[in-house]
N, C-alpha and C positions, 0 to 999 in steps of 0.2 A: 155181628147180628141183621141186620137186615139186607148185608149181601147174599148172607147162610139163607133167609125165609124164599131170595127170590129165585138161588139154585134150586130149593125145592119146592118152587111150582108156585107158591101166592103170591097173590094181587096185593102189593103198599102201597099206602101213600106215608111218603116221610117227611118232616120238618125240622131243620137244624138250625138254630139260633144265627151261625156262618151258615149261609145259603149256599156256597159255591162245595161249600164241604158235600153237600149231596150230589151235583153232578154227575158224578161215575152212576152213581143208581138210575139216575133220573134217565141215563143215555141206556140203560138194562131196559128200564118198561117202566121201572113206578113213577108215581104221578108225585109231584111238588106240594106243598102244601103252603100258604104263607103264614100260617099262625097258629098254633096248637090248636085250637077248636078246628081250623078249617081241615082238619088231620085225621079229627072226627067220626064216624059213622055214628047215629046215633044208634044204639040197643050194639055195638061193635066191638072190638076189642082194642085199645091202644097201650101199646109197649114201647114203656121209657128208660133212656138208657142216662143217664146225667149226674154229673159231679159233685153233687151235693145239696141239703137240704135246700140252701134260700133258690136254687135251680129247677128243681121240682117245682116249689112254691109257687114259680113262676111261672112255669106253663102249666100248671095244674089250676089254678084261682086267679077270678077275675071273668069278664065278660066273654076275652080272648083265650079263655084257658078252657082245658082239658073238661071237665066236671061240666061246664054248661052244658056241653053239647054229648054228653053222655049216658046219659037214662037208659038203661034196659043191659047196659054196656055193662063190660071188663077195663081196667088200669089195670095192664102188668106191669110193676113199676124193676125194673132188675137192677135201680140203683144203689149204691151204698152211705144208704140216709140214717141217723138216727132213727133206734128204735122207738122213742119217742113222737116223733115228725110220723114216722108209718102208721103210727098208729091214731092220730089227728089228721092225716088223707083219710083212713080208712074212715072213720067216724065220718067225715066232708063230704064222703065218694055214700057214704049209705044216704046221708040227708037229699043227698040228689039223686037216688035212684036208683047209683049205680051199685055197682063193685069194686072191689079194689084185691088184689093179690101178690100181696108181698114176691120175690122173685131175684134177689140175688146172687150172681155167676160169680163162680169161679174159674178162672183163665182166661190169657192174655188173645190180645185181636185173634192170632193162628189158628186157636182153639172155637174161636165162637165158628169163623169162617168156613171151620168142616164139622161144627158141628157137636165138635169135644166138651163144650161144657159142663162141668157139673154145677147142679143148680138145685138153692134150697130156696123152699116154696109153704109159703102158709096163708090163711086163708078160708073162708068160705068153704064147702064143699063143690057150692054150682062153683065158685067161680071159679076153683084150683080144676074139674071137668070142661069149660069151656077152653080153657086157656090151654090142657096137656096138648094136645095139638101142636101147639108154636113151639112149647117147649122138648116135643120131643126133636122135631126139625133143630134143636139150635143144640141140645146138649145129649152127653151121652149117660150119663143119669142125674136122677129127680130124686130128690131129699124130703119128704112133707112130716113138716114141723108143723100142725094142728093148725085151729083153728085163727088163733091169735095173726092177724097180718103182723104184726111188730116182732114178733117170733125169726123170723129167716130173718130178718136184719140183725138180732141180738147175734144168731149166726153167723153171718156175714161180718160182722164185729168182732167178734172173737176167732174168724180164723185169721183174718189181715193181723190182727193183729203176734199173732202164732207166725205167720208166717216175717210179720218186721220183727219180732222176737227170735226167727236163723236168721236171719242178713245178721241181726248189733251181734250172735253170736258167733259167726263165720270171720263175720268182720275181727275182731278182740282174737279170736283165735291165731287169724293169721298174721294179726300182728304180732304177737306173743313169740309164736315159732320164726317168723321174721328175728325179729332184733335178739334173737341166740343164735340169727347165723343158718338156720334152717329155710330150706327150699321151700318156698310156697308150696308150689305146682305141686313134689313129690308127698308135700304134705297132703294138699288137696285132692290126688291121688288116691292113696290113702283110703282117707274117710272117705270118697264120694266110690268105692266101690265096697267097702265094709259097712260100717256098724250107719254109715248115712244113707247108702244106697239109695236113696229116692230123688224125686224129682228137686224139691224146690232147694236140697242143699245139692244136688251137682249142679241145678244152672244155677241158682244164684255164687254156689260159689266159684264156677265158671269166671263170672262178669267179673268176681272179686279179682278172681288172680290174675285175670287180662287188664284189669283193671275199663275193660269196657262198658261205659254206661251211657251210650250213644249209639241210638237213641231209646228213648226211652220207654219199655213196654210197660211200665205204666210210672208216671210222674212223680217224684218224689214230694212235691206241692199233697198230692192226694193222698201219699202214702203218712204223712204230715197230721192230712185230714183226719185218717181214720184211727188213727192211733189218741187222737182227738175224742174220736166216739165212745172210742173203749173204755177211756178215763171217766168221760160221759156220763156211760152206761154204768159205769163200777160204781160212777159215784151214786146213781139213780138207788142201787140196790146194793148200796152200803157194804160193796164190795173190793179191801184194800186191791191193787195194782201195783205194784211196787217195781215192777218191770217196766209197765208201762209208762212209768216216771220218767224211770232212765233213758226211753225211747222216748219221750217225748222233746226232753233238753236234746237230746243227740240229732234229730229230727231240724230242731230251734233252730243248731249251730249249721246245720247243712243249709237251711231258709237264708241266714243271714249274711253264708258266703257264695248264695246266689246260687245255689245248686236245686234251685225247685223244677225245672225243668228237665232235671234229668232222671236217669230210672231211679226208684229210691233207693236203689242198693247201694248208689254213690253215698249213701251213714257210713260207707266204711273207708270212706277218703279221711275224715274225720278221727277214726279210731286210726286210724296208718300215721297221722301228722300229730294226736295227740302222743304218742307211738315213736315220734322223729323216725319214724318208717317211710321210704320216698316212693 
């Protein structure tokens, strides 16, 4: 996303907890900040993209955090975090005289680099209006889910749950046809061109057939976190999610086998192992 903003003429300051990961951006003209607070321009816009609630909390709170210096500005959070924490973040920003807009994104790094993300957004009308030019550079579509900052995160968690469910469905189906002596690729060619001719089934189906889970487009460890967020949100709203419970165990199985850094579609390996399919 930072690369895309540079490509579209934006001047940016970048911060990464692992400083060398920002080297390419700095070489292209970005300014490097030594702390989250140093990356903030009072009254400006800060975009964060982090792995989980604790990472967002670490850069947002405290004397060296975003909130301490953002008065009059907007924090645009693209992270996949729990809706409950998003609501808490929004309140802390309001108390400090800043705005918070939830805007989690759907799409892998190549989509971000080419401005082809799909973006869910929610928060105050004024905050959303301020960040819209930034989001327009990043995404091919922006869908507004209202004024509750946490609403966009509910959408993101639900969306990632649907993707994980599709991966599990394909994993079990491939194992089934393979155990009956049917060529997996032939089965994939049929459904990916007919009933399931869409990006999720085509892309992840190809990875499963080819057993290609490296490098990770989205790490399995993060997928496990997102399934956990879906179960948490379901529990808070008293929404039973039995499929999410199955997914939780599938991801835990993969994590126990050391596959956390593989692509999250590597949960298919557990399905094949259960069925004794090579």
